C-alpha positions as CSV (number, residue, x, y, z in Angstrom):
1,X,8.6,-7.4,212.7
2,X,10.5,-6.1,209.7
3,X,9.7,-8.1,206.5
4,X,13.1,-9.1,205.0
5,X,12.1,-11.2,202.0
6,X,10.9,-10.8,198.4
7,X,7.4,-11.2,197.3
8,X,5.8,-8.5,199.4
9,X,3.3,-7.5,196.7
10,X,0.8,-6.5,199.5
11,X,2.8,-3.4,200.4
12,X,4.5,-3.0,197.1
13,X,1.8,-3.4,194.4
14,X,3.3,-4.4,191.1
15,X,2.2,-5.9,187.8
16,X,5.4,-7.9,187.5
17,X,7.1,-9.5,190.5
18,X,10.7,-10.4,189.9
19,X,11.6,-10.4,193.6
20,X,10.8,-14.1,194.2
21,X,12.4,-17.0,192.4
22,X,9.4,-19.1,191.5
23,X,9.2,-21.4,188.5
24,X,7.8,-19.2,185.7
25,X,5.7,-22.1,184.3
26,X,3.4,-22.0,187.3
27,X,2.2,-25.1,189.1
28,X,2.1,-28.4,187.1
29,X,-1.4,-28.9,185.8
30,X,-1.9,-32.2,187.7
31,X,-0.9,-30.4,190.9
32,X,-3.5,-27.7,190.3
33,X,-6.2,-30.3,189.8
34,X,-5.0,-32.3,192.9
35,X,-5.0,-29.1,195.0
36,X,-8.6,-28.3,193.9
37,X,-9.8,-31.7,194.9
38,X,-7.9,-31.4,198.2
39,X,-9.7,-28.1,198.9
40,X,-13.0,-30.0,198.8
41,X,-11.8,-32.8,200.9
42,X,-10.2,-30.5,203.5
43,X,-13.6,-29.1,204.4
44,X,-14.7,-32.4,205.9
45,X,-11.5,-34.1,207.0
46,X,-8.4,-33.5,209.0
47,X,-5.1,-33.9,207.0
48,X,-3.0,-37.0,207.6
49,X,-0.9,-35.8,210.5
50,X,2.0,-38.1,209.3
51,X,1.7,-37.2,205.6
52,X,2.5,-40.9,205.0
53,X,1.6,-41.0,201.3
54,X,3.6,-37.8,200.6
55,X,6.6,-39.2,202.6
56,X,6.6,-42.4,200.5
57,X,6.4,-40.4,197.3
58,X,9.4,-38.2,198.3
59,X,11.3,-41.3,199.5
60,X,10.8,-42.9,196.1
61,X,11.7,-39.7,194.3
62,X,15.0,-39.3,196.1
63,X,15.9,-43.0,196.8
64,X,15.8,-42.7,200.6
65,X,13.6,-44.2,203.3
66,X,10.2,-42.7,204.1
67,X,11.1,-42.4,207.8
68,X,14.0,-40.1,206.8
69,X,11.6,-37.5,205.3
70,X,10.0,-34.8,207.5
71,X,7.4,-32.6,205.7
72,X,6.8,-29.1,206.8
73,X,4.5,-26.1,206.2
74,X,7.2,-24.7,203.8
75,X,10.9,-25.0,204.4
76,X,10.6,-22.0,206.8
77,X,8.6,-24.0,209.3
78,X,11.3,-26.7,209.4
79,X,14.1,-24.1,209.9
80,X,12.3,-22.7,212.9
81,X,11.4,-26.2,214.2
82,X,15.0,-27.3,213.9
83,X,16.3,-24.4,216.0
84,X,13.5,-24.8,218.5
85,X,14.3,-28.5,219.0
86,X,18.1,-28.2,219.1
87,X,18.1,-24.9,221.0
88,X,21.8,-24.1,220.1
89,X,23.5,-21.4,222.1
90,X,25.1,-20.1,218.9
91,X,24.7,-20.7,215.2
92,X,27.1,-20.3,212.2
93,X,25.9,-18.7,209.0
94,X,27.5,-17.6,205.7
95,X,27.1,-14.0,204.6
96,X,25.5,-13.1,202.3
97,X,23.0,-15.9,202.4
98,X,19.3,-16.5,203.1
99,X,18.1,-14.5,206.0
100,X,15.7,-17.1,207.3
101,X,18.5,-18.9,209.0
102,X,19.3,-16.0,211.2
103,X,15.6,-15.4,211.9
104,X,15.2,-19.0,213.1
105,X,18.3,-18.8,215.3
106,X,17.1,-15.6,216.9
107,X,13.7,-17.1,217.5
108,X,15.4,-19.9,219.5
109,X,17.5,-17.4,221.5
110,X,20.7,-18.3,219.8
111,X,23.6,-16.0,219.1
112,X,24.9,-15.7,215.5
113,X,28.4,-15.8,214.1
114,X,28.7,-15.0,210.4
115,X,31.5,-16.0,208.1
116,X,31.7,-13.2,205.5
117,X,32.2,-14.4,201.9
118,X,34.6,-12.3,199.8
119,X,33.3,-10.2,197.0
120,X,36.6,-10.5,195.2
121,X,36.0,-14.2,194.9
122,X,32.4,-13.8,193.8
123,X,31.1,-14.6,197.3
124,X,32.1,-18.2,196.8
125,X,32.5,-20.7,199.6
126,X,36.1,-21.9,199.6
127,X,38.3,-24.2,201.7
128,X,39.2,-21.3,203.9
129,X,35.8,-21.6,205.5
130,X,36.4,-25.2,206.8
131,X,38.7,-24.1,209.6
132,X,36.0,-21.7,211.0
133,X,33.9,-24.7,212.1
134,X,35.3,-25.2,215.5
135,X,32.4,-26.7,217.4
136,X,31.5,-23.5,219.2
137,X,28.3,-23.3,217.3
138,X,25.6,-26.0,217.6
139,X,24.5,-25.7,214.0
140,X,25.7,-24.5,210.6
141,X,23.4,-23.3,207.8
142,X,24.5,-23.4,204.2
143,X,22.6,-22.8,201.0
144,X,23.6,-24.4,197.7
145,X,23.1,-22.7,195.3
146,X,23.5,-19.7,197.6
147,X,20.8,-17.1,197.9
148,X,21.0,-14.3,196.7
149,X,24.2,-14.9,194.8
150,X,23.3,-18.0,192.8
151,X,26.8,-19.5,193.0
152,X,27.4,-23.2,193.6
153,X,29.6,-24.8,196.3
154,X,31.7,-27.6,195.0
155,X,30.8,-31.1,196.2
156,X,34.3,-31.7,197.5
157,X,34.0,-28.6,199.7
158,X,30.6,-29.8,200.9
159,X,32.1,-33.1,201.9
160,X,34.9,-31.3,203.8
161,X,32.3,-29.2,205.6
162,X,30.2,-32.3,206.5
163,X,33.3,-34.2,207.7
164,X,34.3,-31.2,209.8
165,X,30.8,-31.0,211.3
166,X,31.1,-34.7,212.3
167,X,34.4,-34.0,213.9
168,X,33.1,-31.0,215.9
169,X,29.7,-32.4,216.7
170,X,28.0,-29.6,214.7
171,X,24.7,-30.0,213.0
172,X,24.9,-29.2,209.3
173,X,21.7,-27.9,207.7
174,X,22.2,-27.8,203.9
175,X,19.5,-25.9,202.0
176,X,19.0,-27.3,198.5
177,X,15.8,-25.6,197.6
178,X,17.2,-24.1,194.4
179,X,19.3,-27.1,193.4
180,X,16.5,-28.7,191.2
181,X,16.8,-25.8,188.8
182,X,20.2,-27.1,187.6
183,X,18.6,-30.0,185.9
184,X,18.8,-33.7,186.8
185,X,22.4,-34.3,185.7
186,X,23.9,-31.4,187.6
187,X,21.6,-31.8,190.5
188,X,22.6,-35.4,191.0
189,X,26.3,-34.4,191.1
190,X,25.8,-31.8,193.8
191,X,23.0,-33.0,196.1
192,X,23.9,-34.5,199.4
193,X,20.6,-36.4,199.9
194,X,22.3,-39.7,199.0
195,X,25.0,-39.0,201.6
196,X,22.7,-38.8,204.6
197,X,23.9,-42.1,206.2
198,X,27.5,-41.1,205.7
199,X,27.0,-37.9,207.7
200,X,24.7,-38.4,210.7
201,X,24.8,-34.6,211.5
202,X,23.6,-33.7,208.0
203,X,20.1,-32.4,207.4
204,X,19.1,-31.6,203.8
205,X,16.3,-29.0,203.3
206,X,14.1,-28.9,200.2
207,X,10.8,-27.3,199.1
208,X,8.1,-27.5,196.5
209,X,7.8,-23.7,196.7
210,X,10.3,-22.7,194.1
211,X,10.7,-25.6,191.6
212,X,6.9,-26.4,191.5
213,X,5.7,-22.8,191.9
214,X,3.4,-23.4,194.9
215,X,4.5,-20.9,197.6
216,X,0.9,-20.2,198.7
217,X,0.4,-23.9,199.5
218,X,3.4,-24.0,201.8
219,X,5.1,-27.3,201.4
220,X,8.7,-28.2,202.2
221,X,10.6,-31.1,203.7
222,X,13.8,-32.1,205.5
223,X,15.8,-35.3,205.1
224,X,18.1,-36.9,207.6
225,X,19.3,-40.4,208.4
226,X,19.6,-39.5,212.1
227,X,16.5,-40.9,213.9
228,X,17.1,-38.6,216.9
229,X,16.8,-35.5,214.8
230,X,13.8,-36.7,212.7
231,X,11.9,-37.8,215.8
232,X,12.9,-34.5,217.5
233,X,11.6,-32.5,214.6
234,X,8.3,-34.4,214.5
235,X,8.0,-33.7,218.2
236,X,8.1,-29.9,217.9
237,X,6.0,-29.6,214.7
238,X,2.3,-29.1,215.3
239,X,-0.2,-31.9,214.2
240,X,-1.9,-31.4,210.8
241,X,0.8,-28.9,209.7
242,X,0.5,-30.0,206.1
243,X,-2.9,-29.2,204.5
244,X,-4.7,-31.8,202.4
245,X,-4.4,-29.6,199.2
246,X,-0.6,-29.2,199.8
247,X,-0.1,-33.0,200.3
248,X,-2.1,-33.9,197.2
249,X,-0.4,-31.2,195.1
250,X,3.0,-32.4,196.2
251,X,2.3,-36.0,195.4
252,X,1.0,-35.1,191.9
253,X,4.0,-32.8,191.2
254,X,6.5,-35.5,191.8
255,X,5.0,-37.6,189.0
256,X,5.4,-34.8,186.4
257,X,8.9,-35.3,184.9
258,X,8.0,-33.5,181.6
259,X,7.2,-30.4,183.6
260,X,10.7,-30.4,185.0
261,X,12.3,-30.9,181.6
262,X,10.4,-28.0,180.2
263,X,11.5,-25.9,183.2
264,X,15.2,-26.6,182.7
265,X,14.9,-25.6,179.0
266,X,13.0,-22.4,179.6
267,X,15.3,-21.3,182.5
268,X,18.4,-21.9,180.4
269,X,17.1,-19.9,177.4
270,X,15.6,-17.0,179.4
271,X,18.6,-16.7,181.8
272,X,20.9,-16.2,178.7
273,X,18.5,-13.6,177.4
274,X,18.5,-11.7,180.7
275,X,22.3,-11.9,181.1
276,X,22.9,-10.5,177.7
277,X,20.4,-7.7,178.3
278,X,21.8,-6.8,181.7
279,X,25.3,-6.6,180.3
280,X,24.2,-4.2,177.6
281,X,24.7,-1.2,179.8
282,X,22.2,-1.9,182.6
283,X,24.3,-3.2,185.5
284,X,27.7,-2.3,187.0
285,X,28.6,-6.0,187.6
286,X,26.8,-9.2,186.9
287,X,27.8,-12.3,189.0
288,X,27.7,-15.8,187.6
289,X,24.6,-17.7,188.7
290,X,23.6,-21.4,188.2
291,X,20.2,-20.8,189.7
292,X,16.9,-19.4,188.4
293,X,17.8,-15.9,189.4
294,X,20.5,-13.3,188.7
295,X,22.5,-11.3,191.2
296,X,24.1,-8.0,190.2
297,X,25.4,-4.6,191.2
298,X,23.6,-1.6,189.7
299,X,22.7,2.0,190.5
300,X,21.3,2.7,194.0
301,X,17.6,3.4,193.8
302,X,16.9,0.9,191.0
303,X,14.2,-0.9,193.0
304,X,12.3,2.4,193.5
305,X,12.6,3.4,189.9
306,X,11.3,0.0,188.6
307,X,8.5,0.0,191.2
308,X,7.3,3.2,189.6
309,X,7.1,1.2,186.3
310,X,5.1,-1.6,188.0
311,X,8.0,-4.0,188.5
312,X,9.2,-5.3,191.9
313,X,12.7,-6.6,192.2
314,X,14.7,-7.7,195.3
315,X,17.0,-5.1,196.8
316,X,19.7,-7.0,198.6
317,X,21.0,-4.1,200.8
318,X,19.5,-5.7,203.9
319,X,21.6,-8.9,203.5
320,X,24.5,-9.2,205.9
321,X,27.8,-8.4,204.1
322,X,26.0,-6.6,201.3
323,X,25.1,-2.9,200.9
324,X,22.7,-0.8,198.9
325,X,23.3,-1.3,195.1
326,X,23.1,-5.1,195.1
327,X,20.0,-6.6,193.6
328,X,18.5,-10.0,192.6
329,X,15.9,-10.7,189.9
330,X,14.1,-14.0,189.0
331,X,14.1,-15.6,185.6
332,X,10.6,-15.5,184.3
333,X,8.8,-16.0,181.0
334,X,10.2,-14.4,177.8
335,X,7.2,-12.0,177.7
336,X,7.8,-10.9,181.3
337,X,11.6,-10.7,180.9
338,X,11.3,-8.5,177.8
339,X,8.8,-6.2,179.7
340,X,11.3,-5.9,182.6
341,X,14.2,-4.9,180.3
342,X,12.0,-2.4,178.4
343,X,10.7,-0.8,181.6
344,X,14.2,-0.8,183.0
345,X,15.6,1.1,180.0
346,X,12.6,3.4,180.0
347,X,13.1,4.4,183.6
348,X,16.6,5.7,182.6
349,X,15.4,7.3,179.4
350,X,16.7,4.6,177.1
351,X,13.6,4.0,175.0
352,X,15.2,3.3,171.6
353,X,14.8,-0.4,172.1
354,X,12.2,-2.9,170.8
355,X,9.4,-3.2,173.3
356,X,8.7,-6.8,172.2
357,X,5.7,-8.3,174.0
358,X,6.0,-6.1,177.0
359,X,3.4,-6.3,179.7
């Protein structure tokens, strides 16, 4: 199997990993403590196979019913479980977008049709896409904000997509894993979680991985108001798929509102710093991003040059509808961001810049 994602520090040793879009603050302190306690408990007990306390916490957090929440061993498990349960003959994806959708479809034996987003329009999803949903595919996957581009699909277009999916009997899986980085005001205007009952074919996907910086614990969840799909997902997921440490860390994380506020402030400040730095002669084109990562076009071979300096970034040449020369970097702490920019300039012989607190 060819690994097609970021974060492969095991085969690409690096001091700084900008290839995965994780909250630079690290796990909330209360989550760390809860996970530690969970490690001790997990040695002598099975996890709750229904994750009831976690589901109640998530339901309260989003204002939905606990039975509408299905936890998973990361969002990836839920993607694969969804395709295994539905067994669609064909799936519809946007390109470029997260490659996990195609992996899950292929794993279920489905064929794939990709709608290619236009570079001239910043790879945005527009109303032109609505007509491509014809009912030939059993499921549509959409990511908002999109990965790797970081652009946001307007709510009115999401409504049109959802309505079209209802008309054509197409399941609509909306991945909102990066939406929390927009902050509570913007997130509330774009999330579709409160629209689950309005659209029975809608499944919203979320994860603790990115916003709460716990990729190693593996914790995600899906939300749907359709009891047929929720029961079907539970039927294909293995028992005890959520470890005790993951359940306890997730419950604790949802209580820490100050952590989220600090995250929004840091991401906004550091993203501005990175944008200004990249536009100062480092990239060919920088695309607007609302997420905690930046997508840009730069010189081919940039990933290899930075890896020589101990920095790992995400080359996007393996994304459908992209080519070599497209890259994505995460927004990290100021110290790490300054180190990235310094090493980047150094790799091209531009060393007459302040090193700052470089790593």
